[in-house]
N, C-alpha and C positions, 0 to 999 in steps of 0.2 A: 064838944068843940073846945079848942084851946086858943087863948089870946096870949100873945107873947109881946112884951114891951119892956124896955129898960127901966121905965119909971112906973111905980105902983099906981100913982094917980092916973096916968094915962091908961093903964090896963083897966082900972075901975071905970073910967069914962067910956072906954070902948065897950066894955061888958054891959053897962047900963044902956048904951045906945042901940043894942042889938034887939031890943023888944022881945019878940017871941023866942029868940035864941037864948035870952039871958038865963033861963032856968037850966040850961045844959052847958054852961060855960065854966071852964077852969082857966085860970090865968097864972102866969109865972114869968120869970125873967129868962134870958137866953141860956143861962147856965143850967137851969132845971128843965128846960124845954124837952130834951130827949126822953127824960123819965115820964113826963106827962103825955108826950105824943103817943105812947103805946096804947093809951086808952081813948084816943080821939080819932075822928074821921075827918074833921075840918080844923084848919089852923089859920089864925089871923095874925100876921106878923107886922109889927110897927117898930122897927129899930134899924140902925145901921148894920150893914152886913147881912141883911135879911135873906139874900139869895143863898149865901154860903150856909146859913143856918137851915134854910129850907132844904137844901140838898142833904144835909145830915139827917134831918127829920124824915125826909122821904125815904132815905136809905134804911133808916131804922124801922119805918112803918110803911111798907109798900102799899100803894093804893090810897095814901093820904092826899086830900085836896087842900090847896093853899091859896090864900089871898094875901097880897102884900100892900100895905099902906105906906106911901112915900111922898115926901114933900117934892112937888114939881118933878115927876119922873120924866127923864128924857128918852129919846128914841133908843139910845144904846142900852139903857137900863131895861126898857121894855123888851128889846130883842133878847137880851141875856136872860130875862125872867121867863119869857116864853120858851126859850130853848131849854131852860132848866125844868120845864113842866109845871110852872106856876099857873094856877087857873085864871087869875085876874090880878091886875095892878091898879090901885086906886090912889087918887091924890089925897094928901092928908086933910085937905079942906072938904072932902066928901062928907055929905050928911048921913045920918043914920039910915035913911031909906035906901040910899045908894049902896051903903055897906051891906044892909040886909038883903037887898036884891042880888048883889054880887055873891054873897054867901049862899043864897038860895040856889043860884045857878050852879055854884060849885058843889053844893049838896046833891042837886039833881044829877050832876055828872058822876058823883060818887055812887049814887044809887044805880045809875045805868051801868057803871063799871062793875058794881057788885053783882047786878043781874047778869052782866056779861060773864063774870067769873063763874056764877052758878051754871049758866048755859055751857060755858067752856068745860066745867067739871063734868057735867052730864055728857057732853060730847066726848070727853076723854074716856069716861066710863064706857060709853057705847063703842068707841074705837078699841078700847082694851078688850071688851067682850068679843068684838068682831075679830080682833087679832088672835084671841084665844081660839075662836072657831076656825079661823084660817089656818092656824098652826095644826089643829086637829085634822082639818081637811088635807093639809099638806102631808102630815104623817100618813094618813090613809091613802093619799094618792101615791106617796113614795112606796108604801107597802104594795099597792096594786101594781105599780110599775116594776117593783122588784119581782113580784109573782109573775107578771107578764114576761119579763126578761127571762126568768127561769123557764117558763113554759116555751118561750121562743127558742131558748138554748136547747131544751129537750126536743122540741120539734125539729130543730136543725140537726141535732144528733140523729134523731130517728130518720130524717130525710137523707142524711149522709149515709147512714147504715143501709137504707133502702137502695140508694144509688149504687153503693158498693156491691150490694147483693145482686142487683140487676146486672151490673157490669160483670160480676163473677159468673152469673148464670149464662149470660150471653157468651162469655169467653169459653166456659166449659162445654156448653151445648154445641158451639161451633167445633170444638176439638173432638168431642165424642161422636158427632155425626159422621166424621170421617172414618170411624172404626166400624167395619162391617163384619168382623169375625170376633169370636169370643175372646181369644187369646189377646189380641191387640187392645180390645176394649178393657179387659181387666188390667192389663199393664198400664195403659194410659190413665185409667181412673185412679189407681194407687199412686202412680207417680205424681199426678196433679194434687192428690190429697196430701202427700208428704210435703209438697211445696207450700201448701196452705197452712197446715197446722204444725209442721215440724216433725221431729223424729218420734216414731211410735211403732208399736207392734200392730200389724193389721192383717186381716184375713177376710176374704169374700167366699162365702159358701153358696154353692149353686144346687138347685134341685135337679134330680135326674128323672128318668122316665118311670122309675119305680116309686117315686114319692119320697125317696131319701135325699140326704144332702151330702155332697162331696166337696172337698176343698178345691176351689177354683184357682186362687192365687193368694200369696201371702207375702208379708214383709217381716223379717225377723230383725228387731232392733236390739233387744237385750236379753233374749231367751238363749238357753244353751244351744249352740249350733248343731251339735250332734244329735239332739233330740227334738229339734224344732219342727221338723217335717211330720214326724209321728204325733207330736203334741197337737199340732193344728188339725191333723186328720182325725184324731180322737175327739177334738172339740166339735167337729162337724156333727157328731152324733148327739151332742148335748146342747150346744149353743144355738144352732140354727132352729131346731124345733121349738126351743123355748121362746123365740122372738118372731117366728114367721107370721103369726097372726096379728102382730101389732101394726099400728098405723103411724107412730111417731118414734123418734129416737128415744132410747132408754138409757139413762145415765145411772151408773152404779158406782158409788165411791167407797164403800166399805165391804169387807168380807161378808158381813151379815147380809147386806143387800144383794151381793152376788149369789150367795148360797140360796137366799130366798127366791131369786129370779130363776135360777137354774134347777132348783129342786134338790140339789145335793152339793156337797163341797167340791171345789175344784182347786187342787193344790197349785196348779200353774197360774191361777188368778188370785192367789193370796197376796195381800199387800199391793193390789193393783187398783187403779181407777179405770173404769171401763165404759165404753159407749157402744151400744148395739143398734144397728140401723136396719129395720126391715125394708127391703127394696121392693116396692109394690107398684105394679102398672096394670091398669084396667082390672082392678080388683084381685089380681093374683100376685103371689110372692115369687119374684124371679131371682131372688137372692137375699142373703143376710150378710151384712158387713159388720165386722167386729174390730174395734180399736181399743187397745189397752196399753197402759204404761204405769210406771211407778206412782204410788199414791202421793208422793211428795211433789210431783209435777202434774197435778190433775188437769183435766180438760176444762178450759174456761167456757163460759156460756156462749161466747162468740164462736169458739171451736165447735161446740155442739150444733149451733145453727148452721155453720158451714158444712159439717158432716151430713146433716139432714138434707141440705140442698144437693150435695154431691150424690147422696144415695138416691134421691128422687130422679135426678137427671140420668144417673147410671141405669136405673130401672127402666126409664123411657127408652133409652138406646138399646138396652138388652132385649126388651120386648120387640123393638124394631128389627134387631138381628134375628131373633127367633122367627118372626114372620117372614123375613127374607129367606132364611134357610129352609123353611117348611112351606113356602107358598104354593108348591105343586101338590101338597097333600091336604086331605081334609083335616080340620082342626083336631078331631078326635085322635088322629094318628101322629100329631106333632110330638117330637121328642122334647126333652128338657133342654135348658139353655146350653148344656155341655156335659160331656162324660170324661173330659180330659183329667188326668191326674195332676197332682201338685207339682211334679217335676217340670211340667210344661210352663208354669207361671211363677216360678220361684224368683221373687225380687228381693234378694238378700241385701240387708242394710250394710 
């Protein structure tokens, strides 16, 4: 506790009058009060200008409790003191008991304030821990939302691809169902394929009644024109048998892959990227479609999926054409899909 008064005798009188507080008292004048206030929890002021000094002390030592002793304090002084945060104002004629009681009340308020500070600190620590937990939860939620958005975007792309696939299947199926002869079916299939995947060399090989394959139709994009017909006809002996038993499109991007699939080197397919489509319907191969072009412009995955769908729809319609042409004969006597030569179906680029 700190007692501040302008006169030393007055400081000593006040200190002696404090009874139980006397053993914890320091006293000084106004000039040295700020240095002593740093070690005090209570301050008793008895001097002119006590409110101004109190404000300085309270600023230097937050949480300090103060009592002012003043000769005949008026209402204006009391109001100003209370607004400044002074705990109590006593008349200079107050006895030791009154002063001790007032200081006890101020000390009790200090203790309550300190306990409140402790509680507030605990509360702040809890809030900081909760904030840290919430930040972690927020980061986790943000990551989950990011993953969910990525999944939704992927699902949207998949759904969009599926819708385009369904649309393409519906469109091509409606187109092919109108073709009831082999020549028109081959021509329409290749024309539609070129619109979908762009310029490429293409050929469709058809099985004949002897179990061999012949060239049904072809598109020459960048092969030598004077040799393209014979080249595609020769390929019928190698390419179609190599892929007729497959179930899915085969993508070959390097000469080594092409040689391995065909069982021998093929000079016309060197430096080419190639897709072979076995066209199967009801467990039988009704044709083999071959697409190839320069390796510098390979077939994208979307192109491969498109070619697979086109091959499947072509096979269904080809099987329907075969049944239509041979419906008056037993199945054992059905001919192959066609015996026409390549001149009939040449779609030159």
